[in-house]
C-alpha positions in Angstrom: 107.8 118.9 80.9 105.7 122.0 81.5 104.8 122.1 85.1 101.2 123.3 84.3 100.3 120.2 82.3 100.4 117.3 84.7 97.5 114.9 84.5 98.2 113.0 87.7 100.1 114.0 90.8 101.2 111.0 93.0 102.0 112.0 96.6 104.6 109.6 97.8 107.2 107.6 95.8 107.1 104.5 97.9 106.0 100.9 97.4 102.6 101.8 96.0 103.3 105.2 94.6 106.0 104.1 92.1 103.8 101.3 90.9 101.1 103.8 90.1 103.5 106.2 88.4 105.2 103.6 86.3 101.9 102.1 85.1 100.1 105.4 84.4 103.1 106.8 82.5 102.9 103.7 80.1 100.4 105.9 78.3 102.6 108.6 76.6 99.8 111.0 76.5 99.6 111.2 80.3 101.9 113.6 82.3 102.7 112.1 85.7 104.4 113.8 88.6 105.7 112.0 91.8 106.5 113.9 94.9 108.7 112.1 97.4 109.9 113.3 100.8 113.1 111.2 100.8 116.0 110.8 98.4 116.8 108.2 95.8 119.0 105.9 98.0 119.0 103.0 95.5 122.8 103.0 95.3 123.3 103.1 99.1 125.0 99.8 100.1 122.7 99.7 103.1 119.7 99.5 100.8 121.3 97.2 98.2 122.7 94.6 100.6 120.0 92.4 102.1 121.8 91.6 105.3 122.3 95.3 106.2 118.6 96.0 106.6 118.9 96.3 110.4 121.3 99.3 109.9 118.5 101.2 108.1 116.2 101.3 111.1 116.4 104.7 112.8 118.7 105.9 110.0 118.3 108.9 107.7 116.2 106.7 105.4 113.6 106.0 108.2 110.9 108.4 109.3 111.6 107.1 112.8 108.1 107.4 114.3 107.4 106.2 117.8 104.1 105.1 119.1 102.2 106.7 122.0 102.7 104.9 125.3 101.1 101.4 125.1 99.4 100.5 128.3 99.0 96.9 127.3 102.8 96.6 126.5 103.9 97.4 130.0 103.7 101.1 129.3 106.3 101.0 126.5 106.5 103.2 123.5 107.2 101.2 120.4 109.4 102.1 117.4 107.4 102.5 114.2 109.7 102.3 111.2 108.7 103.7 107.8 110.9 104.2 104.7 111.8 107.8 103.9 113.3 107.2 100.5 112.3 106.6 96.9 110.8 103.1 97.2 109.4 103.8 100.7 109.4 100.9 103.1 110.2 98.5 100.3 113.7 100.1 100.4 114.3 99.4 104.1 112.2 96.4 105.0 113.4 92.9 105.7 112.5 91.6 102.2 110.0 88.9 103.3 107.6 88.3 100.3 104.6 86.3 101.4 100.9 86.4 100.4 97.7 86.6 102.4 95.4 83.6 102.5 92.6 83.9 99.8 89.8 83.8 102.4 91.1 87.0 103.9 90.9 88.8 100.6 87.5 87.4 99.9 86.3 89.0 103.2 87.0 92.4 101.7 84.0 91.8 99.5 81.8 89.3 101.2 81.9 90.9 104.7 83.2 94.4 104.3 81.2 95.2 101.2 83.9 96.2 98.7 82.3 94.9 95.5 84.8 93.5 93.0 87.6 93.0 95.6 88.2 89.2 96.1 90.9 86.7 95.6 89.8 85.9 92.0 90.1 89.6 91.0 93.3 90.4 93.0 95.4 87.3 92.5 96.4 88.1 88.9 97.9 91.3 90.2 100.2 89.4 92.6 101.4 87.6 89.5 101.8 90.8 87.6 104.0 92.4 90.3 106.8 89.8 90.8 109.0 87.4 89.0 108.9 84.0 90.7 112.1 82.6 92.3 114.3 80.3 90.2 115.2 76.9 91.6 117.8 74.7 90.0 116.6 71.2 89.0 117.2 68.8 91.8 117.3 71.5 94.5 113.6 71.3 95.4 114.1 68.9 98.3 116.9 70.9 99.8 114.8 74.0 99.5 111.8 72.3 101.1 109.5 73.0 98.1 109.5 69.4 96.6 105.9 69.0 97.8 104.6 72.0 95.9 102.1 70.8 93.4 101.5 74.1 91.5 104.7 76.1 91.5 103.9 78.9 89.1 106.0 81.1 86.9 105.5 84.8 86.9 107.4 87.7 85.2 106.8 91.0 87.1 109.1 93.9 88.0 109.9 92.7 91.6 112.6 90.0 91.5 112.2 87.3 94.2 114.5 84.5 95.3 115.1 81.9 98.0 117.7 84.3 99.4 120.8 83.3 101.3 122.4 79.9 101.6 120.3 77.6 99.5 121.7 74.5 101.1 121.1 75.5 104.7 119.5 72.6 106.6 116.7 74.7 108.1 114.7 74.7 104.8 114.4 71.0 104.5 114.2 70.3 108.2 111.4 72.9 108.6 109.5 71.3 105.8 110.0 67.8 107.2 108.9 68.9 110.7 105.6 70.1 109.4 105.1 67.2 107.1 105.3 65.0 110.3 102.5 67.1 111.8 100.4 67.2 108.7 100.9 70.9 108.3 103.1 71.2 105.2 101.8 73.6 102.6 101.6 71.6 99.4 101.0 74.6 97.0 103.1 77.6 96.2 101.8 80.1 98.7 101.9 83.0 96.3 99.3 81.2 94.3 97.1 79.7 97.0 98.2 80.2 100.6 96.6 78.1 103.3 97.5 76.6 106.7 101.0 75.1 106.7 104.7 75.7 106.5 106.7 76.9 103.5 110.1 78.2 102.4 109.5 81.9 102.1 110.5 84.1 99.2 112.5 87.3 99.6 112.4 90.4 97.5 116.1 89.9 96.6 117.2 89.7 92.9 118.5 86.1 92.4 121.1 87.3 89.9 122.7 90.2 91.8 121.6 89.1 95.3 120.6 92.7 95.9 117.4 94.1 97.3 114.6 94.4 94.7 112.3 97.3 95.6 109.9 99.6 93.8 112.5 102.2 92.9 114.9 99.8 91.2 112.2 97.5 89.8 109.4 99.9 88.7 111.0 103.3 88.4 114.6 103.0 87.3 113.9 101.0 84.1 111.5 103.8 82.9 112.8 106.9 84.5 113.8 108.4 81.2 110.2 108.6 80.1 109.5 112.2 79.1 106.0 112.1 80.5 107.2 111.1 84.0 108.8 113.5 86.5 109.9 112.6 90.1 110.8 115.2 92.6 112.7 114.0 95.7 113.3 115.7 99.0 110.0 117.6 98.9 107.3 117.5 101.5 103.7 117.6 100.6 101.8 119.6 103.1 98.2 119.5 101.8 95.9 118.7 99.0 94.6 121.8 97.2 90.8 121.7 97.2 88.3 123.7 95.2 85.2 123.8 97.4 83.5 126.7 95.5 83.2 125.1 92.0 81.2 126.8 89.4 79.5 123.6 88.4 78.1 123.3 91.9 79.2 119.7 92.3 81.0 120.0 95.6 84.6 119.6 96.4 87.4 118.8 93.9 91.1 118.2 94.3 93.1 120.4 91.9 96.7 119.9 93.1 99.0 120.0 96.1 101.1 122.4 98.2 104.6 121.1 98.9 107.7 122.5 100.6 111.0 122.4 98.7 114.2 123.9 100.2 112.1 125.7 102.7 109.9 127.3 100.1 106.2 126.5 99.9 105.0 125.9 96.4 101.8 124.9 94.7 101.2 122.7 91.7 98.1 121.6 89.9 96.8 118.7 87.8 94.0 118.1 85.4 92.8 114.6 86.4 93.7 113.3 89.8 95.8 113.7 93.0 96.7 110.2 94.1 97.7 109.8 97.8 100.4 107.2 98.3 102.2 108.5 101.4 101.5 105.4 103.5 99.2 104.6 106.4 100.9 107.0 108.8 101.3 109.9 106.4 98.3 109.9 104.1 95.7 110.5 106.9 97.9 113.3 108.2 98.0 115.1 104.8 94.2 114.6 104.4 93.5 116.2 107.8 95.8 119.1 107.1 93.8 119.6 103.9 90.5 119.8 105.8 89.4 116.2 105.2 88.6 114.2 108.3 86.8 114.5 111.7 85.7 118.2 111.9 85.9 118.3 115.7 89.5 117.2 115.6 90.3 119.6 112.8 88.8 122.5 114.7 91.1 121.7 117.7 94.0 122.6 115.4 92.4 125.6 113.7 91.8 123.8 110.4 88.6 124.6 108.5 86.6 121.4 107.8 86.0 121.0 104.1 84.8 117.4 104.0 83.5 115.6 107.0 85.1 112.1 107.0 85.4 110.7 110.6 87.1 107.5 109.4 90.3 109.4 108.4 93.1 108.3 110.7 91.0 105.7 112.4 91.1 101.9 112.1 94.9 101.6 112.3 96.0 97.9 112.2 99.4 96.5 112.7 101.0 93.1 113.4 102.7 92.5 116.7 105.7 90.1 116.7 107.3 88.3 119.6 110.4 86.1 119.5 112.0 83.3 121.5 115.7 82.3 121.1 117.2 79.0 121.9 120.7 77.5 122.1 121.5 75.9 118.7 123.7 72.8 118.2 127.3 73.5 117.6 127.5 72.5 114.0 124.6 74.7 112.8 125.7 77.7 110.7 124.1 80.8 112.2 124.5 84.6 111.8 125.2 85.2 115.5 128.8 86.2 115.2 128.0 88.6 112.4 125.1 90.2 114.3 127.4 90.6 117.3 129.7 92.5 114.9 132.7 90.3 115.8 135.5 91.6 113.6 136.5 88.2 112.0 132.8 87.4 111.3 132.2 90.8 109.7 135.3 90.5 107.5 134.3 87.0 106.5 130.8 88.1 105.7 132.0 90.9 103.5 134.4 88.6 101.6 131.8 86.0 101.0 129.3 88.5 99.7 131.9 90.1 97.4 133.0 86.7 96.1 129.8 84.7 95.6 127.0 86.8 97.0 126.4 84.3 99.9 126.7 84.5 103.7 125.0 86.8 106.2 125.0 89.8 103.9 122.9 87.9 101.3 119.8 87.5 103.5 118.2 88.7 106.7 118.2 85.1 107.8 114.4 84.4 107.7 114.4 81.4 105.5 111.1 79.7 106.5 107.6 80.5 107.5 104.4 78.8 108.7 100.8 79.9 108.8 99.1 78.0 111.7 95.7 78.0 113.4 95.2 78.1 117.2 96.1 74.5 117.5 94.6 73.8 120.9 91.1 74.7 119.9 90.9 71.6 117.7 90.0 69.4 120.7 86.5 70.0 121.9 87.5 71.6 125.2 89.8 74.0 123.5 87.3 75.0 120.9 84.7 75.6 123.6 87.0 77.9 125.5 87.8 79.9 122.4 84.1 80.2 121.5 83.4 81.6 125.0 86.3 84.0 124.7 85.0 85.4 121.4 81.4 85.6 122.7 82.4 87.5 125.8 84.2 90.1 123.8 81.8 90.5 120.9 80.9 94.2 120.2 77.5 94.7 121.9 74.5 95.3 119.7 73.2 98.8 119.5 69.8 100.2 118.7 71.3 103.1 116.8 74.4 101.6 115.1 77.0 104.1 114.3 79.4 103.6 111.3 82.2 102.9 113.7 80.2 100.4 115.6 79.1 98.7 112.4 82.7 98.5 111.3 83.8 96.9 114.6 81.1 94.2 114.2 82.1 93.4 110.6 85.8 93.1 111.6 84.8 90.9 114.5 83.0 88.6 112.1 86.1 88.2 110.0 88.3 87.4 113.0 85.8 85.0 114.6 85.3 83.1 111.4 89.0 82.7 110.9 89.9 81.8 114.5 87.2 79.1 114.7 88.3 77.5 111.4 91.1 75.0 111.8 91.9 75.5 108.1 92.6 79.3 108.6 95.7 80.6 110.2 95.7 82.8 113.4 99.5 83.2 113.4 102.5 83.4 111.1 105.8 81.9 112.4 109.2 82.8 111.1 112.5 81.1 111.7 115.8 83.0 112.1 119.2 81.5 112.2 120.4 83.9 114.9 119.6 85.1 118.4 116.9 87.8 118.8 116.4 87.9 122.6 118.4 87.3 125.7 121.9 87.8 126.8 124.2 88.1 123.7 127.3 86.1 124.8 130.3 85.5 122.6 131.0 82.1 121.1 127.4 81.0 121.1 125.0 79.9 118.4 121.2 80.4 118.5 118.1 79.7 116.6 115.0 81.9 117.0 111.3 81.6 116.1 109.1 84.6 115.9 105.3 84.6 116.1 103.2 87.2 114.4 99.6 87.6 115.5 97.6 87.5 112.2 94.1 88.7 113.1 94.4 91.6 115.6 91.1 93.0 116.7 92.7 95.9 118.4 92.4 99.1 116.5 94.5 102.3 116.8 94.6 105.8 115.4 96.9 108.2 113.6 96.0 111.9 113.8 97.7 115.3 113.5 99.0 116.9 116.6 99.3 120.4 115.0 98.4 122.4 111.9 102.1 122.6 111.3 102.9 120.0 108.6 106.5 119.6 110.0 105.1 118.0 113.2 104.9 114.2 113.2 101.4 112.7 113.7 100.4 111.1 116.9 100.3 107.3 116.3 98.6 105.1 118.8 98.4 101.4 117.6 96.4 100.6 120.8 98.1 97.2 120.8 96.4 94.4 122.7 93.5 96.7 123.8 91.1 93.9 122.7 91.5 91.0 125.2 91.0 88.4 122.5 94.4 89.5 121.0 96.4 88.7 124.0 94.7 85.3 124.6 95.2 84.1 121.1 98.8 85.5 120.9 99.7 83.7 124.1 98.3 80.4 122.8 100.5 80.9 119.7 103.6 81.7 121.7 103.1 78.4 123.6 103.1 76.6 120.3 106.8 77.6 119.8 107.7 75.5 122.9 106.1 72.5 121.2 107.8 73.2 117.8 111.4 73.3 119.2 110.8 69.9 120.7 109.4 68.3 117.6 111.7 66.2 115.3 113.5 66.8 113.1 113.5 70.6 114.0 114.7 69.5 117.5 117.9 68.3 115.9 119.0 71.9 115.4 118.4 72.9 119.0 120.3 71.8 122.1 118.3 69.3 124.1 117.2 69.7 126.7 116.1 73.1 125.4 118.0 76.1 126.6 116.2 79.5 126.4 118.5 82.4 125.8 116.3 84.4 128.1 115.0 82.4 131.1 111.9 84.5 131.2 111.0 83.1 127.8 110.6 79.6 129.2 106.8 79.7 128.7 105.2 77.1 131.0 101.6 78.4 130.8 99.4 81.1 129.4 100.2 83.6 132.1 104.0 83.3 131.4 103.3 83.8 127.7 101.2 86.9 128.3 103.9 88.4 130.5 106.6 87.7 127.9 104.4 89.3 125.1 103.7 92.4 127.1 107.4 92.8 127.9 108.8 92.0 124.5 106.4 92.3 121.6 107.2 94.8 118.9 105.6 96.3 115.8 106.2 94.6 112.5 105.4 98.0 110.9 102.6 96.5 108.8 100.4 99.5 109.0 97.0 99.4 107.1 93.5 100.7 107.3 93.7 104.4 108.3 91.9 105.5 105.1 90.1 102.3 104.7 88.3 101.1 101.5 84.9 100.5 103.1 81.3 101.6 102.5 80.5 104.9 104.3 78.1 103.1 106.6 81.2 101.2 107.9 83.1 104.4 108.4 85.0 104.1 105.2 87.2 106.8 103.7 87.4 105.6 100.1 85.0 103.6 97.9 85.7 100.4 96.0 87.5 102.4 93.3 89.6 104.1 96.0 88.1 107.5 95.5 87.8 109.6 98.6 84.2 110.1 99.6 83.0 113.7 99.0 86.0 114.8 96.9 86.3 114.5 93.2 89.7 113.7 91.6 91.2 112.4 94.9 92.2 108.8 95.3 94.2 106.8 97.9 96.4 104.0 96.7 98.6 102.7 99.5 98.4 100.5 102.6 96.1 103.0 104.3 93.3 102.0 102.0 93.7 98.3 102.5 90.7 97.5 104.7 92.0 94.7 106.8 95.5 93.5 107.7 97.0 90.6 105.7 97.8 87.2 107.1 101.5 88.1 107.5 104.0 90.6 105.9 102.1 93.1 103.7 104.7 93.9 101.0 103.3 91.6 98.4 99.8 92.6 99.1 100.6 96.3 98.7 102.2 95.7 95.3 99.1 93.7 94.1 96.8 96.3 95.5 98.5 99.1 93.7 98.6 97.2 90.4 94.9 96.7 90.5 94.3 100.3 91.5 96.1 101.5 88.4 93.7 99.5 86.2 90.8 101.1 88.0 92.3 104.5 87.3 93.0 103.8 83.7 89.4 102.5 83.2 88.0 105.6 84.8 89.9 107.9 82.4 89.8 105.6 79.3 93.6 105.2 79.2 95.7 102.6 77.6 
């Protein structure tokens, strides 16, 4: 392929970037180039084997970012993992494949003003992205999906499955527990998620029991296309902008500058530069290119080309906090394997080699539940929640700035969801292993993690230097909004109720034994203390180049074009305007699939 004839340059070969490249190159007349900072690690056993995902964190396949000091997390800095490989974070994540609730996606349009972005328009792209998990006839009850009334069948590139031991009792017991409380999700969540429990899918191929990610699912089957080129181990430093166009129409993206083997090179394209470097890297590259807040750019000696104050703002992420309990003796858990006991490791390797089962076949997160703030259903609880929301509402302003208008819109989304008993405020995940506390030999544990679904706290990611080799400053600003800590604490207390509810209580030693005594949460104050000490990032970063109207401090419009720059688009999680209900992997795939259709429509492509 002649390097001078690219139509599209995709910056980042991650979860979204490879979707874009694969779909655009379906038209043989279009020449597509992908630039990825990492290598193709698809054959790396750590990537292929689901149960080895923990070994990838902090490895050579992880950017290894760390947050700024978080005052509301007891002054801790938090690890912020992001995949540095072909496939991006889809190559190193924990494979959980769950959807958002439809109402959250509808808010993108109805509250945030992104015309054409709602559940009706986006849901077909979820179906386009993945192949639904197979379930043998008669296994539905054991899997806990026998109550699903609309289990659909889809045939997309990402292969999903009910990974791990299909007969493990947690699946059925989890389902039966929530049936007893009236909170069992009766529909396939990938088709219509709501409040309730479900057996979660994993992005694990059911045939090979290996990780299914964007590199192996979207890129490898078509990598021989002559009109598609992928460069790995190259670092894009900036977008090349023509701000003195002869046509007088303003600024235009014409290519990128990237570093390869220490040499700085430039390459151009005729149609578009598509940013897909992720929510922590895309704003960095835009700022290095002169696109962002001009006052910040001047601090680093960068000429401002396009004033866009929203670049790098509006960072959203999920916090997760776990509690571990002593399990009954006959429950099969992954504890011995996670403690790296030699016999357990040997057994796990043999089981995986023989029948693709055991601890290496799954991360161990078999079940999930989306739940509301349960104690607000009684009148006194709802009244207390209403007062909390009212006390922290963004104050009205006579001269509303875009940032202030944005905060009020986001508050409306959170308030509506939190006050609706039919909308979740938290996602709960079960794990058949210990997560916190003293890791003693010859013990078995069961853990439940809570993930705060509607954080109002907003952070930032900005350059620290004009040197592209310097990592950005990432400040998630966790729990800076008081509402977040209050709601999160309420949800953590719900775990104490869950582990005492039959039949789930049958898996846990009674009376309940907390692996860490400090996690014995007797009241809200104890829950808050536990969260501040132990909560961690789920690395679900979104929003730093948000798809929003300019009057809401947006960076891209509803076709994902960067405001003020022709031929520049953002297609990754940074453009997703508000964080999903739970894990964002499935949402990013669907978002990228729809983005490609918008790009094709714009250019009249097949």
